[in-house]
Backbone of each chain as ProteinMPNN parsed JSONL, in Angstrom:
{"seq_chain_A": "EVQLVESGGGLVQPGGSLRLSCEASGFTVSSNYMNWVRQAPGKGLEWVSVIYSGGSTYYADSVKGRFTISRHNSKNTLYLQMNSLRAEDTAVYYCATDRDAFDIWGQGTMVIVSS", "coords_chain_A": {"N_chain_A": [[-3.891, 14.57, 0.989], [-1.322, 13.727, -1.275], [1.004, 10.852, -0.102], [4.099, 8.818, 1.203], [4.768, 6.654, 3.67], [7.753, 4.763, 4.923], [7.961, 2.156, 7.048], [9.792, -0.336, 8.962], [12.276, -0.704, 8.792], [15.913, -1.335, 10.828], [17.871, -2.683, 12.724], [19.898, -5.712, 11.762], [21.54, -8.685, 11.423], [24.137, -10.018, 9.362], [22.929, -11.96, 6.559], [20.397, -12.185, 7.422], [16.753, -11.514, 7.589], [14.606, -9.134, 6.377], [11.089, -7.024, 6.448], [10.421, -4.908, 4.609], [7.638, -1.805, 4.897], [5.95, 0.209, 3.063], [3.456, 2.534, 2.904], [0.635, 3.982, 1.183], [-0.883, 6.893, 0.581], [-3.332, 8.928, -0.973], [-2.959, 8.494, -3.051], [-3.485, 6.007, -5.449], [-1.813, 2.828, -4.813], [-1.769, 0.626, -6.265], [-2.33, 1.407, -8.817], [0.073, 2.661, -9.952], [3.572, 2.756, -10.977], [5.788, 1.44, -8.437], [8.606, 2.177, -6.528], [11.589, 0.979, -5.245], [14.591, 2.82, -3.362], [17.748, 3.376, -3.17], [19.89, 4.207, -0.417], [22.961, 4.258, 1.014], [25.298, 5.094, 3.654], [26.482, 7.951, 3.227], [26.633, 7.996, 0.333], [25.162, 8.179, -2.825], [22.261, 7.884, -4.731], [20.703, 4.89, -5.474], [18.986, 2.512, -7.577], [16.818, 0.463, -6.74], [14.229, -1.762, -7.102], [11.306, -2.055, -9.279], [7.926, -2.096, -9.227], [5.347, -2.563, -11.799], [2.5, -1.284, -12.508], [0.457, -3.662, -13.889], [1.93, -4.921, -12.352], [3.827, -6.555, -12.757], [7.705, -7.167, -12.29], [11.067, -5.727, -11.358], [14.577, -5.715, -10.861], [17.467, -4.276, -9.824], [20.609, -5.788, -10.523], [22.316, -5.7, -8.014], [20.685, -6.919, -5.93], [19.15, -9.134, -6.874], [17.36, -11.963, -6.787], [17.703, -11.978, -3.788], [16.033, -10.012, -2.783], [12.174, -8.925, -2.761], [9.818, -7.51, -4.358], [6.72, -6.278, -3.792], [3.191, -5.502, -3.441], [-0.232, -4.804, -1.358], [-3.123, -4.555, -2.438], [-5.313, -4.21, -0.927], [-4.525, -3.11, 1.537], [-3.269, -0.668, 0.14], [-0.602, -0.653, -0.083], [2.925, -0.782, -0.387], [5.7, -3.084, -0.368], [8.979, -4.56, 0.5], [10.672, -7.206, 0.456], [13.623, -8.595, 2.008], [15.831, -10.699, 2.096], [18.602, -12.432, 2.919], [20.712, -10.852, 3.651], [23.285, -8.825, 3.911], [26.403, -6.861, 4.836], [26.402, -4.065, 3.17], [24.269, -3.705, 2.094], [23.405, -1.767, 3.893], [21.763, 1.085, 4.182], [19.492, 4.034, 3.264], [16.188, 3.165, 2.865], [13.97, 4.226, 0.303], [10.51, 4.33, -0.539], [9.059, 5.223, -3.383], [7.236, 6.463, -5.835], [6.568, 6.092, -9.316], [5.441, 8.188, -11.624], [5.286, 11.081, -13.265], [8.428, 10.625, -13.427], [10.033, 10.252, -10.427], [8.313, 11.055, -8.619], [7.179, 11.495, -6.072], [8.284, 10.411, -2.722], [8.922, 9.231, 0.226], [9.83, 8.968, 3.393], [12.19, 7.542, 4.38], [13.467, 4.93, 5.178], [15.926, 3.465, 7.383], [17.967, 0.913, 6.843], [20.453, -1.257, 8.941], [22.879, -3.79, 8.481], [24.528, -6.097, 10.335], [27.274, -7.475, 12.718]], "CA_chain_A": [[-3.087, 14.773, 0.408], [-0.336, 12.455, -1.52], [2.277, 11.062, 0.544], [4.408, 8.015, 1.197], [5.71, 6.195, 4.339], [8.403, 3.951, 4.919], [8.223, 1.369, 8.523], [10.337, -1.549, 8.701], [13.778, -1.048, 9.116], [16.643, -2.109, 11.972], [19.498, -3.82, 12.795], [19.994, -6.893, 11.1], [22.401, -9.525, 11.654], [24.215, -10.607, 8.051], [22.477, -13.381, 6.245], [18.776, -11.905, 7.949], [15.865, -11.0, 6.346], [13.542, -8.241, 6.581], [10.105, -6.526, 5.615], [10.131, -2.722, 4.758], [6.66, -1.515, 3.754], [5.179, 1.597, 2.46], [1.805, 2.487, 3.332], [0.611, 5.423, 0.322], [-2.081, 8.127, 0.793], [-4.458, 10.315, -1.311], [-3.37, 7.885, -4.876], [-3.245, 4.049, -5.764], [-0.412, 1.926, -4.995], [-2.125, -0.315, -7.678], [-2.711, 1.791, -10.673], [1.324, 3.097, -10.512], [4.767, 2.361, -11.047], [6.13, 1.767, -7.388], [9.697, 2.124, -6.904], [12.502, 0.808, -3.668], [15.447, 3.001, -3.987], [18.209, 3.379, -1.038], [21.361, 5.508, -0.27], [24.078, 3.948, 1.561], [25.915, 6.352, 4.257], [27.161, 9.401, 2.773], [26.937, 7.414, -0.888], [24.34, 7.865, -3.578], [21.054, 7.157, -5.0], [20.693, 3.459, -6.104], [17.426, 2.248, -7.759], [16.532, -1.224, -6.12], [12.925, -2.028, -7.639], [10.474, -1.549, -9.54], [6.484, -3.179, -9.316], [4.387, -2.344, -12.344], [0.994, -1.3, -12.261], [0.383, -4.142, -14.242], [2.155, -6.792, -11.825], [5.847, -7.174, -13.718], [8.956, -6.597, -10.994], [11.963, -5.862, -12.037], [15.605, -5.741, -9.793], [18.833, -4.596, -10.165], [21.523, -6.622, -10.003], [22.832, -6.526, -6.371], [19.58, -7.903, -5.022], [18.323, -10.453, -7.112], [17.826, -13.307, -6.226], [17.387, -11.531, -2.64], [14.622, -9.259, -2.923], [11.167, -9.52, -3.669], [8.665, -6.699, -3.974], [5.381, -6.596, -3.602], [2.079, -4.654, -3.086], [-1.342, -5.455, -0.613], [-3.86, -3.632, -3.246], [-6.363, -3.396, -0.266], [-3.98, -2.209, 2.242], [-2.623, 0.353, -0.593], [0.963, -0.927, 0.691], [4.01, -1.658, -1.348], [6.394, -3.86, 0.23], [10.363, -5.116, 0.074], [11.561, -8.269, 1.571], [14.78, -8.982, 1.623], [16.662, -11.715, 2.529], [20.139, -12.825, 2.728], [21.28, -9.191, 3.787], [24.829, -8.531, 3.409], [26.739, -5.649, 4.905], [26.548, -3.213, 1.761], [22.621, -4.084, 1.954], [22.868, -1.313, 4.476], [21.475, 2.327, 3.701], [18.749, 4.528, 4.098], [15.696, 2.417, 1.972], [12.791, 5.232, -0.012], [9.956, 4.222, -1.72], [8.204, 6.577, -4.733], [6.226, 6.875, -7.079], [6.73, 6.92, -11.043], [4.122, 9.225, -12.414], [6.238, 11.991, -13.704], [9.646, 10.252, -12.846], [9.976, 9.752, -9.08], [7.69, 12.613, -8.517], [7.054, 11.084, -4.204], [9.159, 10.076, -1.769], [8.998, 8.523, 1.444], [11.048, 9.868, 4.586], [13.21, 6.913, 4.385], [13.876, 3.92, 6.974], [17.376, 2.511, 7.435], [18.57, -0.666, 7.163], [21.652, -1.452, 8.855], [23.562, -4.948, 8.19], [25.628, -5.838, 11.199], [26.525, -8.477, 13.71]], "C_chain_A": [[-1.844, 13.787, 0.201], [0.759, 12.094, -0.69], [2.622, 9.33, 0.653], [5.019, 7.705, 2.753], [6.252, 4.841, 5.18], [7.908, 3.407, 6.856], [9.16, -0.044, 7.911], [11.628, -1.983, 9.366], [14.523, -1.066, 10.5], [17.905, -2.827, 11.712], [19.081, -5.293, 12.398], [21.494, -7.609, 11.063], [22.584, -10.388, 10.039], [23.533, -11.804, 7.885], [20.945, -13.695, 7.127], [18.134, -11.303, 6.739], [15.039, -9.837, 7.054], [12.485, -7.6, 5.45], [10.21, -5.359, 5.511], [9.009, -2.738, 3.99], [6.193, 0.233, 4.295], [3.942, 1.731, 2.26], [1.736, 4.502, 2.095], [-0.946, 5.917, 0.984], [-2.413, 9.105, -0.029], [-3.532, 9.622, -3.113], [-3.099, 6.515, -4.343], [-2.107, 3.339, -5.846], [-0.61, 1.216, -6.766], [-1.719, -0.102, -9.443], [-0.657, 2.607, -10.606], [1.882, 2.574, -10.32], [5.338, 2.927, -9.269], [7.573, 1.252, -7.546], [10.601, 1.825, -5.704], [13.753, 1.807, -4.025], [16.19, 3.043, -2.879], [19.229, 3.894, -1.186], [22.278, 5.272, 0.97], [24.458, 5.131, 2.552], [26.623, 6.763, 3.195], [27.656, 9.047, 1.055], [25.854, 8.004, -1.095], [23.2, 7.442, -3.373], [21.259, 5.724, -5.88], [19.397, 2.571, -6.183], [17.903, 0.991, -7.61], [15.586, -1.545, -6.984], [12.119, -1.967, -7.944], [8.805, -2.402, -9.839], [5.544, -2.674, -10.302], [2.878, -2.085, -12.363], [0.214, -2.751, -12.998], [0.941, -5.725, -13.117], [3.765, -7.202, -12.436], [6.498, -6.854, -13.137], [9.88, -6.449, -11.971], [13.237, -5.354, -10.776], [16.985, -5.417, -10.553], [19.909, -5.729, -9.259], [22.471, -7.641, -8.791], [21.979, -6.621, -5.61], [18.94, -8.84, -5.794], [18.034, -11.517, -7.085], [17.324, -13.234, -4.798], [15.908, -11.227, -1.933], [13.576, -9.262, -3.526], [10.569, -8.416, -3.136], [7.252, -7.33, -4.511], [4.291, -5.677, -3.309], [0.585, -5.623, -2.141], [-1.806, -4.492, -1.642], [-4.709, -3.287, -1.743], [-5.715, -2.82, 0.953], [-3.144, -0.693, 1.923], [-1.175, 0.341, 0.087], [1.534, -1.494, -0.461], [4.946, -2.062, -0.101], [7.863, -4.394, -0.078], [10.62, -6.035, 0.762], [12.888, -8.835, 0.72], [14.976, -10.072, 2.562], [18.363, -12.21, 2.565], [20.918, -11.313, 2.627], [22.322, -9.7, 3.914], [25.456, -6.677, 3.77], [26.296, -4.702, 4.239], [25.535, -3.649, 1.539], [22.646, -2.738, 2.606], [23.17, 0.287, 3.987], [19.908, 2.766, 4.096], [17.252, 4.13, 2.396], [14.337, 3.943, 2.13], [11.685, 4.386, -0.901], [9.362, 5.884, -2.752], [8.324, 6.241, -5.529], [6.902, 7.364, -8.476], [5.528, 7.75, -11.523], [4.809, 9.784, -13.414], [8.101, 11.776, -13.604], [9.334, 9.816, -11.516], [10.235, 10.666, -8.63], [7.281, 12.751, -6.218], [7.505, 10.48, -4.013], [8.899, 9.632, -0.914], [10.161, 9.199, 1.998], [12.278, 8.851, 4.273], [13.134, 5.943, 5.774], [15.16, 3.147, 6.334], [17.292, 1.916, 8.154], [19.985, -0.783, 7.314], [21.294, -3.073, 9.761], [24.949, -5.461, 9.138], [25.469, -6.824, 12.065], [27.515, -8.101, 15.186]], "O_chain_A": [[-1.359, 13.145, 1.133], [1.569, 12.997, -0.481], [1.751, 8.529, 0.316], [5.82, 8.562, 3.126], [5.559, 4.082, 5.858], [7.597, 4.234, 7.714], [9.165, -0.555, 6.792], [11.983, -2.939, 10.056], [13.783, -0.805, 11.449], [18.584, -3.307, 10.805], [18.039, -5.853, 12.738], [22.48, -6.99, 10.664], [21.723, -11.11, 9.537], [23.457, -12.642, 8.783], [20.452, -14.783, 7.423], [18.491, -10.868, 5.645], [14.923, -9.776, 8.278], [12.643, -7.545, 4.23], [10.058, -4.678, 6.525], [8.924, -3.277, 2.887], [6.156, 0.96, 5.288], [3.337, 1.043, 1.438], [2.362, 5.558, 2.176], [-1.784, 5.326, 1.665], [-1.847, 10.19, 0.101], [-3.569, 10.301, -4.139], [-2.676, 6.078, -3.273], [-1.458, 3.242, -6.887], [0.007, 1.269, -7.83], [-1.284, -0.678, -10.44], [-0.381, 3.125, -11.688], [1.586, 1.641, -9.574], [5.369, 4.081, -8.843], [7.908, 0.328, -8.287], [10.321, 2.664, -4.848], [14.065, 1.639, -5.204], [15.716, 2.845, -1.761], [19.559, 4.089, -2.355], [22.295, 6.105, 1.876], [23.925, 6.208, 2.284], [27.255, 6.071, 2.398], [28.646, 9.552, 0.524], [25.252, 8.469, -0.127], [22.832, 6.823, -2.374], [21.976, 5.663, -6.879], [18.846, 2.032, -5.223], [18.921, 0.468, -8.062], [16.147, -1.701, -8.068], [11.383, -1.731, -6.986], [8.721, -3.276, -10.702], [4.603, -2.174, -9.686], [2.154, -3.061, -12.164], [-0.889, -2.9, -12.473], [0.584, -6.903, -13.092], [4.479, -8.2, -12.342], [6.238, -5.655, -13.032], [9.758, -6.836, -13.134], [12.848, -4.666, -9.831], [17.482, -6.009, -11.511], [19.989, -6.204, -8.126], [22.914, -8.77, -8.583], [22.277, -6.437, -4.429], [18.022, -9.425, -5.22], [18.901, -12.212, -7.616], [16.61, -14.154, -4.399], [15.134, -11.748, -1.13], [13.594, -9.525, -4.729], [10.585, -8.139, -1.937], [6.874, -8.273, -5.208], [4.796, -4.75, -2.677], [0.426, -6.837, -2.261], [-1.04, -3.555, -1.864], [-4.751, -2.1, -1.417], [-6.39, -1.944, 1.493], [-2.631, 0.1, 2.712], [-0.736, 1.301, 0.72], [1.066, -2.299, -1.266], [4.931, -1.455, 0.97], [7.898, -4.752, -1.256], [10.862, -5.743, 1.933], [13.125, -9.245, -0.416], [14.36, -10.265, 3.611], [18.992, -11.937, 1.542], [21.544, -10.852, 1.672], [22.467, -10.917, 4.034], [25.105, -5.641, 3.206], [25.398, -4.215, 4.927], [25.601, -4.256, 0.471], [21.814, -2.062, 2.001], [24.242, 0.729, 3.573], [19.209, 2.172, 4.916], [17.328, 4.64, 1.278], [13.901, 4.499, 3.138], [12.062, 3.818, -1.926], [9.388, 7.107, -2.618], [9.294, 5.73, -6.09], [7.487, 8.41, -8.758], [4.55, 7.015, -11.662], [5.004, 9.138, -14.444], [8.885, 12.72, -13.709], [8.401, 9.024, -11.379], [11.277, 11.22, -8.278], [7.198, 13.708, -5.448], [7.57, 9.551, -4.818], [7.821, 9.222, -1.343], [11.102, 9.769, 1.447], [13.341, 9.36, 3.918], [12.845, 6.19, 6.945], [15.335, 2.52, 5.289], [16.924, 1.871, 9.328], [20.771, -0.571, 6.391], [20.535, -3.49, 10.637], [26.117, -5.282, 8.791], [24.373, -7.266, 12.41], [27.279, -8.672, 16.251]]}, "seq_chain_B": "EIVLTQSPGTLSLSPGERATLSCRASQSVSSSYLAWYQQKPGQAPRLLIYGASSRATGIPARFSGSGSGTDFTLTISRLEPEDFAVYYCQQYGSSPPYSFGQGTKLEIK", "coords_chain_B": {"N_chain_B": [[22.648, -1.845, -19.272], [22.327, 1.094, -18.403], [24.909, 3.91, -17.789], [25.194, 6.615, -15.564], [27.247, 9.747, -15.478], [27.952, 11.997, -13.856], [28.558, 15.391, -13.964], [30.545, 19.098, -12.74], [32.321, 17.446, -10.041], [31.887, 18.601, -7.28], [30.664, 21.78, -6.843], [31.174, 25.423, -6.379], [30.319, 27.748, -5.539], [28.723, 31.415, -5.471], [25.94, 32.665, -4.063], [23.619, 34.164, -5.838], [24.534, 33.688, -8.246], [25.669, 31.958, -11.061], [24.287, 28.327, -12.078], [25.453, 25.487, -13.428], [25.435, 22.277, -14.01], [26.261, 19.219, -15.098], [25.524, 16.256, -17.32], [25.657, 12.907, -18.26], [25.353, 10.296, -20.751], [26.134, 6.695, -21.074], [24.527, 6.041, -23.366], [22.351, 6.586, -26.03], [19.837, 7.907, -24.182], [16.382, 8.258, -23.629], [14.684, 11.414, -24.221], [12.328, 11.935, -22.472], [12.455, 10.556, -20.752], [14.473, 11.795, -18.871], [15.431, 12.731, -15.461], [16.156, 15.204, -12.85], [17.119, 15.614, -9.436], [17.203, 16.997, -6.7], [19.114, 16.986, -3.133], [19.096, 17.41, 0.13], [20.843, 17.805, 3.162], [20.023, 14.488, 5.274], [16.979, 14.75, 4.348], [15.047, 13.779, 2.019], [15.059, 12.73, -1.868], [14.275, 15.507, -4.089], [12.001, 15.802, -6.611], [12.692, 17.14, -9.493], [13.285, 18.34, -12.168], [11.183, 16.966, -14.811], [11.263, 14.25, -17.814], [13.361, 15.436, -19.055], [13.141, 18.435, -19.341], [11.306, 19.349, -17.761], [9.771, 20.914, -15.507], [8.682, 20.28, -12.259], [6.261, 19.967, -10.303], [5.442, 23.304, -8.587], [8.224, 23.771, -8.253], [10.768, 26.731, -8.393], [11.101, 28.242, -11.551], [13.844, 29.276, -11.362], [15.088, 27.11, -12.585], [16.284, 24.881, -15.001], [15.805, 22.93, -17.241], [17.912, 20.996, -20.023], [18.532, 19.351, -23.052], [19.545, 16.259, -25.025], [19.734, 12.762, -25.726], [22.957, 11.943, -25.429], [23.989, 13.82, -23.85], [23.12, 16.004, -21.379], [21.878, 18.756, -18.93], [21.196, 20.493, -16.277], [20.621, 23.617, -15.315], [20.777, 26.439, -13.067], [19.499, 29.472, -12.6], [19.932, 31.806, -11.075], [21.395, 31.596, -8.129], [19.874, 31.075, -5.023], [19.894, 30.752, -1.386], [18.628, 28.852, -0.317], [19.572, 26.561, -2.36], [21.49, 25.489, -2.848], [23.052, 22.039, -2.311], [22.902, 18.728, -2.503], [22.571, 17.255, -6.081], [20.901, 15.161, -8.306], [21.254, 13.353, -11.564], [18.894, 10.828, -13.152], [17.904, 8.616, -15.187], [14.767, 6.994, -16.304], [11.806, 4.989, -16.897], [11.503, 3.837, -18.918], [13.424, 1.108, -19.545], [13.689, -0.726, -17.357], [17.457, -1.095, -15.443], [16.943, 1.553, -13.293], [19.144, 4.156, -13.326], [21.254, 6.094, -11.713], [22.67, 9.374, -11.625], [26.088, 10.011, -9.905], [26.039, 12.106, -8.416], [26.192, 15.704, -7.814], [27.999, 18.045, -5.63], [27.031, 20.983, -4.837], [27.995, 23.796, -3.364], [28.775, 26.611, -1.14], [30.577, 29.19, -2.262]], "CA_chain_B": [[22.268, -1.49, -18.468], [22.727, 2.843, -19.105], [25.688, 4.909, -16.998], [25.001, 8.45, -15.96], [27.971, 10.278, -15.097], [28.086, 13.68, -13.71], [30.269, 16.324, -13.576], [31.649, 18.295, -11.614], [31.566, 16.124, -8.654], [31.625, 19.748, -6.944], [30.874, 23.006, -7.674], [31.369, 26.15, -5.608], [29.741, 29.433, -6.363], [28.102, 32.15, -4.679], [24.607, 33.078, -4.293], [23.615, 34.892, -7.325], [25.544, 33.158, -9.751], [25.006, 30.706, -12.455], [24.778, 26.999, -11.82], [25.003, 24.331, -15.196], [25.644, 20.731, -13.998], [26.252, 18.133, -16.577], [25.079, 14.575, -16.901], [26.333, 12.363, -19.637], [24.682, 8.754, -20.345], [26.778, 5.913, -22.107], [24.18, 5.571, -24.661], [21.299, 7.203, -25.685], [18.711, 8.16, -23.152], [14.806, 9.211, -24.994], [14.644, 12.72, -23.375], [11.07, 11.431, -21.827], [13.229, 9.459, -19.58], [15.628, 11.834, -17.92], [15.393, 13.463, -14.737], [17.122, 15.608, -11.973], [16.115, 16.014, -8.169], [17.802, 17.97, -5.619], [18.423, 16.296, -1.912], [19.74, 18.283, 1.378], [21.519, 16.126, 3.965], [18.789, 14.221, 5.99], [16.105, 14.679, 3.367], [14.665, 12.282, 0.907], [15.056, 13.536, -3.278], [13.29, 16.08, -4.435], [12.148, 15.431, -8.018], [13.495, 19.221, -10.082], [12.703, 18.237, -13.689], [11.323, 15.066, -15.473], [11.242, 14.76, -19.021], [14.889, 16.808, -19.549], [13.062, 19.885, -19.436], [10.124, 20.357, -17.876], [9.73, 21.589, -14.462], [7.817, 19.503, -11.762], [5.148, 20.818, -9.837], [5.873, 23.55, -7.206], [9.849, 24.219, -8.096], [10.971, 27.828, -9.505], [11.622, 28.988, -12.276], [14.76, 29.374, -12.22], [15.839, 26.013, -12.466], [15.665, 24.743, -16.004], [16.342, 21.239, -18.119], [17.72, 20.984, -21.335], [19.767, 18.299, -23.626], [19.53, 15.337, -25.265], [20.776, 11.792, -26.637], [23.571, 11.184, -24.386], [24.658, 14.971, -23.039], [22.157, 16.362, -20.267], [22.019, 20.111, -18.151], [20.517, 21.414, -15.25], [20.902, 25.205, -15.329], [19.963, 27.187, -12.048], [20.101, 30.547, -13.293], [20.504, 32.471, -10.252], [21.609, 30.92, -7.203], [19.764, 31.255, -3.917], [20.931, 29.937, -0.617], [18.165, 27.001, -0.483], [20.006, 25.929, -3.773], [22.94, 24.515, -2.339], [22.631, 20.587, -1.91], [23.064, 18.217, -4.091], [22.185, 17.098, -7.219], [21.402, 13.646, -9.251], [20.208, 12.813, -12.743], [18.512, 9.982, -13.489], [17.473, 7.777, -16.418], [13.875, 6.245, -15.579], [10.692, 4.919, -17.055], [10.941, 2.684, -20.1], [13.111, -0.078, -18.977], [14.442, -1.486, -16.315], [17.751, -0.612, -14.716], [17.482, 2.98, -13.606], [20.423, 4.092, -12.808], [21.231, 7.786, -11.118], [24.214, 9.607, -11.837], [26.784, 9.516, -8.957], [25.486, 13.079, -7.819], [27.313, 17.022, -8.012], [27.222, 18.335, -4.698], [26.725, 22.422, -4.914], [28.843, 24.202, -2.366], [28.781, 27.683, -1.163], [32.086, 29.564, -2.157]], "C_chain_B": [[23.112, 0.65, -19.18], [23.435, 3.392, -17.974], [25.224, 6.199, -16.707], [26.826, 9.107, -15.219], [27.905, 12.002, -15.07], [29.378, 14.535, -13.358], [29.925, 18.675, -13.744], [31.562, 17.744, -10.424], [31.284, 17.601, -7.628], [31.87, 20.667, -7.698], [30.282, 24.285, -6.389], [31.072, 27.226, -6.194], [28.832, 29.634, -5.454], [26.821, 32.737, -5.074], [24.478, 34.311, -5.444], [23.79, 34.588, -8.914], [24.655, 32.289, -10.551], [25.138, 29.81, -12.155], [24.525, 26.304, -13.092], [25.767, 23.345, -14.509], [25.344, 19.73, -15.236], [25.951, 16.735, -16.244], [25.026, 14.025, -18.646], [25.554, 10.854, -19.673], [25.73, 7.883, -21.257], [26.105, 5.662, -22.975], [23.202, 6.082, -24.471], [20.137, 7.15, -24.786], [17.346, 8.855, -24.27], [14.826, 10.405, -23.756], [13.763, 12.748, -22.461], [10.953, 11.16, -20.75], [14.18, 10.069, -18.68], [15.531, 12.882, -16.674], [16.196, 14.208, -13.987], [15.941, 15.649, -11.039], [17.71, 16.725, -7.191], [17.782, 17.245, -4.203], [19.763, 17.334, -0.817], [19.929, 17.105, 2.171], [19.652, 16.134, 5.322], [16.87, 13.898, 5.377], [15.749, 13.584, 2.55], [14.749, 13.26, -0.618], [13.861, 14.054, -3.15], [12.689, 16.425, -6.048], [12.09, 17.604, -8.835], [12.205, 19.204, -11.898], [12.481, 16.693, -14.013], [11.058, 15.856, -17.064], [11.994, 15.248, -19.8], [14.117, 17.953, -19.246], [12.071, 20.567, -18.713], [10.027, 19.891, -16.434], [8.741, 20.847, -13.649], [7.061, 20.451, -10.62], [5.99, 22.211, -8.479], [7.505, 24.254, -7.653], [9.67, 25.626, -9.052], [11.501, 27.684, -10.772], [12.823, 29.394, -13.142], [15.878, 28.387, -12.214], [15.385, 25.501, -14.124], [16.663, 23.707, -16.617], [16.935, 21.48, -19.502], [18.866, 19.609, -21.875], [19.129, 17.223, -24.629], [19.757, 14.123, -25.931], [21.475, 11.579, -25.473], [24.107, 12.904, -23.19], [22.899, 15.594, -22.362], [22.5, 17.628, -19.385], [20.822, 20.428, -17.517], [21.255, 22.727, -14.981], [20.378, 26.296, -14.002], [20.609, 28.57, -12.215], [20.203, 31.44, -12.649], [20.331, 31.919, -8.617], [20.655, 31.38, -5.666], [20.208, 30.433, -2.764], [20.2, 28.939, 0.017], [18.64, 26.166, -0.859], [21.228, 25.047, -3.168], [23.066, 23.414, -1.485], [23.028, 20.051, -2.824], [22.494, 16.82, -5.135], [22.134, 15.683, -8.376], [20.834, 13.911, -10.844], [20.194, 11.386, -12.366], [17.648, 9.703, -15.358], [16.182, 6.501, -15.922], [12.84, 5.536, -16.924], [10.305, 4.22, -18.832], [11.746, 1.561, -19.815], [14.415, -0.217, -18.218], [16.15, -1.525, -16.439], [17.452, 1.376, -14.843], [17.508, 3.192, -12.895], [20.354, 5.781, -12.578], [22.445, 7.99, -11.338], [24.818, 9.306, -10.363], [26.573, 11.288, -8.08], [26.138, 14.349, -8.209], [26.812, 17.855, -6.551], [27.619, 20.1, -4.99], [26.749, 23.211, -3.353], [28.77, 25.829, -1.971], [30.233, 28.289, -1.173], [32.384, 30.434, -1.039]], "O_chain_B": [[23.957, 1.066, -19.972], [22.723, 3.456, -16.971], [24.845, 6.904, -17.642], [27.29, 8.439, -14.295], [27.837, 12.869, -15.942], [30.486, 14.443, -12.83], [29.297, 19.293, -14.603], [30.467, 17.65, -9.87], [30.145, 17.55, -7.164], [32.633, 20.79, -8.657], [29.284, 24.141, -5.683], [31.528, 27.61, -7.27], [28.226, 28.803, -4.778], [26.606, 33.221, -6.185], [25.31, 35.183, -5.698], [23.443, 34.964, -10.034], [23.451, 32.044, -10.631], [26.272, 29.721, -11.684], [23.508, 26.507, -13.755], [26.958, 23.641, -14.414], [24.403, 19.622, -16.023], [26.094, 16.184, -15.152], [24.595, 14.494, -19.699], [25.203, 10.341, -18.61], [26.166, 8.482, -22.24], [26.683, 4.952, -23.798], [22.763, 6.274, -23.338], [19.498, 6.097, -24.784], [17.382, 9.602, -25.247], [14.974, 10.165, -22.558], [14.029, 13.454, -21.489], [10.048, 11.28, -19.923], [14.748, 9.39, -17.825], [15.569, 14.052, -17.055], [17.349, 13.999, -14.364], [14.724, 15.689, -11.22], [18.933, 16.713, -7.336], [16.677, 16.829, -3.852], [20.895, 17.737, -1.082], [19.498, 15.956, 2.068], [18.839, 16.922, 5.807], [15.965, 13.183, 5.807], [16.341, 12.505, 2.576], [14.514, 14.464, -0.515], [12.84, 13.662, -2.584], [13.098, 17.467, -6.562], [11.592, 18.702, -8.585], [11.169, 19.675, -12.368], [13.116, 15.678, -13.726], [10.835, 17.004, -17.448], [11.727, 15.542, -20.966], [14.879, 18.688, -18.619], [11.821, 21.771, -18.764], [10.165, 18.707, -16.127], [7.715, 20.66, -14.302], [7.451, 21.558, -10.252], [6.903, 21.938, -7.7], [7.756, 25.374, -7.207], [8.905, 25.777, -10.005], [12.434, 26.9, -10.949], [13.045, 29.657, -14.323], [17.074, 28.561, -11.98], [14.228, 25.715, -14.483], [17.89, 23.653, -16.529], [16.302, 22.297, -20.171], [19.753, 19.086, -21.199], [17.999, 17.528, -25.012], [20.086, 14.396, -27.086], [20.894, 11.101, -24.499], [24.47, 12.872, -22.014], [21.815, 15.521, -22.942], [23.671, 17.549, -19.014], [19.712, 20.597, -18.022], [22.375, 22.791, -14.474], [19.384, 26.965, -14.283], [21.798, 28.847, -12.057], [20.63, 32.388, -13.308], [19.244, 31.87, -8.04], [21.139, 32.443, -5.276], [20.877, 29.432, -3.018], [20.756, 28.166, 0.798], [18.567, 25.054, -0.336], [21.511, 23.859, -3.324], [23.171, 23.513, -0.262], [23.465, 20.56, -3.855], [22.128, 15.695, -4.794], [23.07, 15.3, -9.078], [19.957, 14.746, -11.067], [20.985, 10.79, -11.634], [17.117, 10.402, -16.222], [16.45, 5.432, -15.372], [13.346, 5.675, -18.038], [9.306, 4.18, -19.549], [10.998, 0.586, -19.732], [15.603, 0.052, -18.391], [16.487, -1.983, -17.53], [17.605, 2.167, -15.774], [16.812, 3.004, -11.897], [19.574, 6.543, -13.149], [23.305, 7.11, -11.308], [24.233, 8.505, -9.634], [27.16, 11.397, -7.003], [26.851, 14.125, -9.188], [25.658, 18.222, -6.33], [28.754, 20.272, -5.435], [25.872, 23.226, -2.49], [28.666, 26.399, -3.058], [31.029, 27.996, -0.281], [33.539, 30.808, -0.838]]}, "name": "protein", "num_of_chains": 2, "seq": "EVQLVESGGGLVQPGGSLRLSCEASGFTVSSNYMNWVRQAPGKGLEWVSVIYSGGSTYYADSVKGRFTISRHNSKNTLYLQMNSLRAEDTAVYYCATDRDAFDIWGQGTMVIVSSEIVLTQSPGTLSLSPGERATLSCRASQSVSSSYLAWYQQKPGQAPRLLIYGASSRATGIPARFSGSGSGTDFTLTISRLEPEDFAVYYCQQYGSSPPYSFGQGTKLEIK"}
């Protein structure tokens, strides 16, 4: 079964850091475009970052310089390292694979940035 | 960055009726890279349509997508009770950033 499972969310203070993980099963992370998408409470979807199969990475302007997307091929896992967190980063974070559009999504992990 | 504007913001219809949702882009989008998603409360989005008009695996035939350039449409031919949800369009694939529309809430009248 093709599946994505996120973990690593939680409560963090402003200025703090958090690393999200997204473990894949049923397909190979390194062979696909892999994305992070977030959704603030009661709001719409916001694309955050992508890592291409070739390794190129791209970010939304709102997170550029603070977030880093990466993958561990042998663990078949995608990561999002989030530094210098702000209140406006509070959201559910989803990982999603882009084969024919974003066809597989994880269940999401909640990140709350608050003092 | 391509900005996607969806209309209407909220659509109130009854089961059995036809729903037409619009997505307008600030600049031309390759039809190969326009998608539609459905999201229900507490759930992850689900891909409905990719490439502007291709149904994703397992999506019922009552869902169809059309359009090109800057104007795209999602049509649900006869609404079922499970279709009431929020719908998002998205441009993806060619050059990031990959933007989403703000969403259309389809509610029961």
